[in-house]
C-alpha positions in Angstrom: 0.0 0.0 0.0 1.8 3.1 -1.3 5.1 1.4 -0.3 4.2 1.7 3.4 2.5 -1.6 4.1 3.3 -5.2 3.2 0.9 -7.7 1.7 2.1 -10.8 3.6 0.3 -12.3 6.5 -2.7 -14.5 7.3 -6.3 -14.7 8.4 -7.9 -17.6 10.3 -11.4 -18.6 11.3 -12.8 -21.4 13.5 -16.2 -23.1 13.7 -17.9 -26.0 15.5 -19.8 -28.4 13.3 -21.8 -30.7 15.6 -19.2 -31.8 18.1 -16.2 -31.3 15.8 -14.0 -28.2 15.8 -12.6 -26.9 12.5 -10.0 -24.2 11.9 -9.3 -22.7 8.4 -6.3 -20.5 7.9 -5.3 -18.6 4.7 -1.9 -17.0 4.3 0.4 -15.2 1.9 4.0 -16.0 2.9 7.3 -14.3 2.0 8.2 -14.1 -1.6 11.3 -14.8 -3.7 12.9 -18.1 -4.7 15.9 -17.8 -2.3 13.8 -16.9 0.8 12.9 -20.3 2.2 13.8 -19.3 5.7 11.5 -16.3 5.5 8.6 -18.4 4.5 9.3 -20.9 7.3 9.5 -18.0 9.8 6.2 -16.6 8.5 4.5 -20.0 9.1 5.9 -20.4 12.6 4.9 -16.8 13.5 1.3 -17.2 12.3 1.0 -20.7 13.7 2.2 -19.7 17.2 0.3 -16.4 17.4 -3.2 -17.4 16.1 -5.2 -17.8 19.3 -9.0 -17.9 19.9 -10.4 -17.0 23.3 -13.5 -19.1 23.3 -14.3 -18.8 27.0 -14.0 -21.3 29.8 -17.4 -22.8 29.4 -16.9 -23.4 25.7 -13.5 -25.1 26.4 -15.2 -27.4 29.0 -18.0 -28.2 26.5 -15.6 -29.2 23.7 -13.6 -31.3 26.1 -16.7 -33.1 27.2 -17.6 -33.7 23.5 -14.2 -35.3 22.9 -12.5 -32.4 21.2 -9.5 -30.5 22.6 -8.8 -33.5 24.8 -5.2 -32.3 25.4 -6.5 -29.3 27.3 -7.1 -29.7 31.0 -8.4 -26.6 32.7 -7.2 -23.1 33.4 -7.2 -21.5 29.9 -9.9 -20.3 27.6 -7.7 -19.9 24.5 -7.1 -22.4 21.7 -4.7 -22.4 18.8 -4.8 -23.9 15.3 -3.5 -27.3 16.3 -6.0 -27.7 19.1 -8.9 -28.2 16.6 -10.2 -31.6 15.4 -9.5 -30.5 11.8 -7.3 -27.7 10.6 -6.9 -26.6 6.9 -4.1 -24.2 5.8 -4.1 -22.8 2.3 -3.0 -19.8 0.2 -0.1 -18.4 -1.7 2.6 -20.0 0.4 5.2 -18.9 -2.1 7.5 -22.0 -1.9 9.4 -22.5 -5.1 11.4 -25.1 -7.0 15.0 -25.3 -5.5 17.5 -23.1 -7.1 19.7 -26.1 -8.0 17.5 -26.4 -11.1 18.0 -23.5 -13.6 15.0 -21.4 -14.4 15.0 -22.3 -18.0 14.9 -26.1 -17.2 12.0 -25.5 -14.7 10.1 -23.8 -17.5 10.9 -26.6 -19.9 9.8 -29.3 -17.5 6.6 -27.4 -16.5 5.6 -26.9 -20.1 6.2 -30.6 -20.8 4.2 -31.6 -17.7 7.2 -33.6 -16.5 6.7 -33.1 -12.8 8.7 -35.8 -11.0 12.0 -33.8 -10.8 10.1 -30.7 -9.9 8.2 -32.4 -7.1 11.5 -33.8 -5.6 13.0 -30.3 -5.6 9.9 -28.4 -4.4 10.9 -26.3 -1.4 7.8 -27.1 0.6 8.2 -30.8 0.1 11.9 -30.5 1.2 11.2 -28.4 4.2 8.4 -30.6 5.4 10.5 -33.7 5.0 13.2 -32.1 7.2 10.7 -31.1 9.8 11.3 -27.4 9.5 7.8 -26.3 8.6 4.1 -27.4 8.6 4.9 -30.1 11.2 1.9 -32.4 11.6 0.3 -31.3 8.3 -0.5 -33.4 5.3 -0.7 -32.5 1.6 -1.9 -34.4 -1.4 0.5 -35.3 -4.2 1.2 -32.5 -6.7 -0.2 -34.0 -10.0 -0.9 -30.6 -11.7 1.6 -28.2 -13.3 3.1 -25.4 -11.3 0.6 -22.6 -10.7 2.9 -19.6 -11.0 4.0 -17.4 -12.8 1.8 -17.0 -15.8 1.3 -14.1 -18.2 -2.1 -12.7 -17.0 -4.9 -13.4 -19.4 -3.1 -16.4 -20.9 -2.1 -20.0 -20.2 1.6 -19.2 -20.9 4.3 -19.1 -18.3 5.9 -15.7 -18.0 9.0 -15.7 -20.1 8.7 -12.5 -22.1 12.1 -10.9 -22.6 11.0 -7.6 -21.2 9.8 -9.2 -18.0 11.8 -10.6 -15.0 12.3 -14.4 -15.7 10.9 -16.5 -12.9 10.9 -20.2 -12.5 7.4 -21.8 -12.4 6.5 -23.0 -9.0 3.7 -24.5 -6.9 3.1 -21.4 -4.9 -0.5 -22.1 -4.2 -1.2 -25.0 -1.8 -3.7 -26.7 0.5 -2.6 -28.7 3.6 -4.5 -30.2 6.5 -4.0 -31.5 10.0 -6.4 -33.9 11.9 -6.4 -35.1 15.5 -7.7 -38.3 14.1 -6.1 -38.9 10.6 -8.9 -41.3 9.5 -11.4 -38.5 9.8 -10.1 -36.7 6.6 -9.8 -38.1 3.1 -8.8 -35.9 0.2 -10.9 -36.8 -2.8 -9.1 -34.5 -5.3 -6.4 -31.9 -5.5 -6.2 -29.9 -8.7 -5.8 -26.5 -10.2 -8.3 -24.3 -12.0 -7.4 -23.1 -15.5 -8.7 -19.6 -14.9 -6.3 -17.0 -16.4 -7.2 -13.7 -14.8 -3.9 -13.4 -12.8 -0.4 -14.7 -12.8 -1.5 -17.6 -10.6 -3.7 -20.6 -11.3 -6.0 -21.2 -8.3 -5.9 -24.5 -6.6 -8.8 -26.4 -5.1 -9.3 -29.6 -3.1 -12.3 -31.7 -2.1 -12.3 -33.5 1.2 -14.5 -36.1 2.8 -14.5 -35.5 6.6 -16.0 -37.3 9.5 -17.6 -35.1 12.2 -18.6 -36.1 15.7 -22.3 -35.8 16.6 
């Protein structure tokens, strides 16, 4: 905003559906291919600071219903991980590792040859090393990278007058469940809308709620 305010951060909401608690968080993490540590730090900051003060009676009620079982008494606040189900999505901005030249990433993306790109996806690497999104799950990336496109087209941005950027799966959906069998991802795909330099992603989930 006029060079005075950043556009990175997150928003989070929670709800109770029957006796199950659900938290949904949407974030825009730090940009640039080399800034993995910045994205990890953004995640940790948001994850640790999101807190809902739901009141003592509400805490006691969800404990009685079998949710938030790790909470004893003495606090009326809950965080993201304290819900039965937590979904985290948005422009997480993780890129393909810099060990693969930009031109090769473009070539592989255009050819829909994704295996090497998945192996070198920064979010996959960081999660495997336990440095970010601990406890979260993600479906396999079976669609082409969602960024960076020429707006209004289905072409990756590689015009000579523009900054050359390696395509990447910036846009992601992850989830965490107290009981893993209560979430099944039915699909994970991208939309072919071309109104911006990103392709939106979407997922369909089958969830079990407690009644």
